[in-house]
Every structure is written in structure tokens, then in C-alpha cells.
C-alpha positions as CSV (number, residue, x, y, z in Angstrom):
1,M,18.5,6.6,-10.8
2,Q,17.6,6.9,-14.6
3,A,20.7,5.2,-15.9
4,L,20.8,2.6,-12.8
5,A,17.3,1.8,-13.5
6,G,17.9,1.2,-17.4
7,T,14.9,3.4,-18.0
8,E,16.8,6.5,-19.8
9,P,17.8,5.6,-23.8
10,V,21.6,5.5,-25.3
11,P,22.5,7.4,-27.9
12,Y,23.7,4.9,-30.5
13,E,26.2,6.3,-33.4
14,S,27.7,4.4,-36.3
15,G,29.4,6.3,-38.3
16,K,26.5,8.7,-40.0
17,Y,23.7,5.9,-38.1
18,T,22.6,7.8,-35.3
19,K,19.6,5.8,-33.2
20,P,18.7,5.2,-29.6
21,H,18.3,1.8,-27.4
22,R,17.5,1.0,-24.0
23,R,20.8,0.5,-21.6
24,Y,21.5,-2.9,-21.3
25,A,24.2,-2.3,-18.2
26,C,21.5,-1.6,-15.5
27,I,19.7,-3.2,-12.4
28,K,17.5,-5.1,-14.3
29,P,15.6,-5.8,-11.6
30,L,14.8,-2.3,-10.4
31,R,13.9,-1.5,-14.2
32,N,11.4,-4.1,-14.1
33,V,9.8,-2.5,-10.6
34,L,10.0,1.2,-11.7
35,Q,8.3,0.3,-15.3
36,Q,5.7,-2.4,-13.8
37,F,5.3,0.7,-11.1
38,A,4.1,3.3,-13.9
39,W,2.0,0.9,-15.7
40,Q,-0.1,-0.4,-12.5
41,S,-0.4,4.1,-11.8
42,I,-2.1,4.5,-15.0
43,Q,-5.0,2.9,-13.3
44,T,-4.2,5.1,-10.3
45,E,-3.2,8.8,-11.4
46,A,-5.2,10.8,-14.2
47,W,-2.3,12.7,-14.8
48,A,0.2,9.1,-15.4
49,S,-2.8,8.1,-17.6
50,E,-2.9,11.2,-19.8
51,Y,0.7,11.1,-19.8
52,Y,0.7,7.7,-20.9
53,E,-1.9,7.7,-23.8
54,R,-0.5,11.3,-25.0
55,K,2.6,9.3,-25.6
56,R,1.2,5.9,-27.6
57,R,-0.6,9.4,-30.0
58,E,2.6,10.6,-30.5
59,G,2.8,6.7,-32.1
60,K,5.2,5.6,-29.4
61,S,4.8,1.6,-28.7
62,H,3.3,1.1,-25.7
63,S,7.1,-0.4,-23.5
64,V,8.6,2.8,-25.1
65,A,5.7,5.2,-23.3
66,V,5.8,2.8,-20.0
67,R,9.2,3.5,-20.1
68,A,8.2,7.4,-20.7
69,L,6.6,6.9,-18.0
70,A,8.8,5.3,-15.4
71,N,11.4,7.9,-16.5
72,V,8.7,10.8,-15.1
73,W,8.1,8.9,-11.7
74,G,11.5,7.7,-11.6
75,R,12.6,11.6,-11.3
76,I,9.6,12.2,-8.5
77,L,10.5,9.4,-6.8
78,F,14.1,10.6,-6.6
79,A,13.6,13.9,-5.5
80,L,11.0,12.6,-2.4
81,W,13.7,10.5,-1.1
82,L,16.3,13.7,-0.9
83,K,13.6,15.2,0.6
84,R,12.9,12.8,2.7
85,E,8.7,13.4,2.1
86,A,6.0,11.1,1.1
87,Y,3.7,11.3,-2.6
88,Q,1.2,13.7,-2.3
89,P,-0.4,14.2,-5.8
90,A,-2.2,18.0,-5.2
91,I,1.4,19.4,-4.7
92,F,2.6,17.5,-8.3
93,E,-0.2,18.8,-9.9
94,Q,0.3,22.3,-8.8
95,A,4.4,21.5,-10.4
96,R,2.7,19.8,-12.9
97,R,0.2,23.2,-14.3
98,L,2.9,25.7,-13.3
99,H,5.9,24.0,-15.7
100,A,3.4,23.0,-18.3
101,P,4.1,24.2,-21.8
102,R,1.5,27.0,-22.3
103,A,-0.3,27.1,-26.2
104,A,-0.3,30.2,-27.9
């Protein structure tokens, strides 16, 4: 889904030069919808806002941070589509705490 939506970065290699760039061959309206949805989710979902702010603190630009958040939402939406379930924030928060990296 991320490749179709164009939110997943594509590695570019030429000789010794390597750099990721955004995907050009994708369904552009889907990419736009996912990025708009991700940006609007910052207003209602606390975890989305925290994720966006963390990416910004890492030095990512606004568009890269929104694209990363759109990747997360893409994985969530795809899983919900496969399970034919509705989004439940409590279940997502529980899974996020379970899989969060532990501080030593």
C-alpha cells in the first residue's frame, strides 16, 4: 500500500552516491489523501502529534515528517482493511506500548 500511495521512500544509487527520494510512480491522489489525513490526524490523535513532533526534533522537514506519519497510518489502515474492523484508539495504544523500544 505504501508503494502504491508513494509514501515509502525509494533508494537512488549512482556509483558511490546513495540517497532516498520520494516515489514518483504512484497513485498521486492516494498519496495526497494519506498525507492530508496524516496531517489532520495530528489535531485529534495524541500519538500522531507526538510522532510528528519527534520526527521534527530529529531534524526532518515538515513534508518528511508528514510522509512518515502517513506511512504509519497506511500500515494501520491496511491492517484494519484486512481484518474488516474499525479503528479503536485504545487497541492501537496498547499495541504501541507493547512494541515500543524500552529505555535502558
